[in-house]
C-alpha positions in Angstrom: 89.9 50.7 80.4 88.8 50.5 76.8 89.3 53.3 74.3 85.7 53.7 73.3 84.0 57.0 72.7 81.5 58.1 75.4 77.9 58.7 74.2 77.1 62.3 73.4 74.4 63.2 76.0 74.3 66.9 75.2 70.9 68.2 74.3 70.2 69.1 70.7 69.2 72.8 70.6 68.5 73.1 66.9 64.9 72.0 66.5 64.4 73.5 63.0 64.0 71.3 60.0 64.8 71.8 56.4 61.0 72.1 55.7 60.6 74.9 58.3 63.6 76.8 56.9 62.0 76.5 53.4 58.7 77.8 54.6 60.2 80.7 56.5 62.4 81.7 53.5 59.4 81.5 51.2 57.3 83.7 53.5 60.2 86.3 53.6 60.6 86.3 49.9 56.9 86.5 49.3 56.5 89.4 51.7 59.3 91.3 49.9 57.7 90.7 46.5 54.4 91.9 47.9 55.9 95.1 49.2 57.8 95.7 45.9 54.6 95.1 43.9 52.6 97.5 46.0 55.3 100.2 45.8 55.5 99.9 42.0 51.7 100.1 41.7 51.7 103.0 44.1 54.2 104.9 41.9 52.8 104.1 38.5 49.0 103.5 38.7 47.0 106.6 39.6 44.0 104.8 41.0 46.2 102.7 43.4 48.0 105.9 44.5 44.7 107.6 45.2 43.4 104.5 47.1 46.4 104.3 49.4 47.1 108.0 50.0 43.7 109.6 49.4 45.3 112.2 47.0 45.5 112.1 43.2 48.8 111.3 41.6 
């Protein structure tokens, strides 16, 4: 017998690519920035507060 390595026939379960990870991360960060921006506008701009809640600030 020779001392050669057997081929790795196990399936590859990680089908994500670097590009997919980048897009997912960008969407998460973008969503968080959007929520933060809406919250800051809600707390500081009376017209935005009234539009969202229906009550004046």
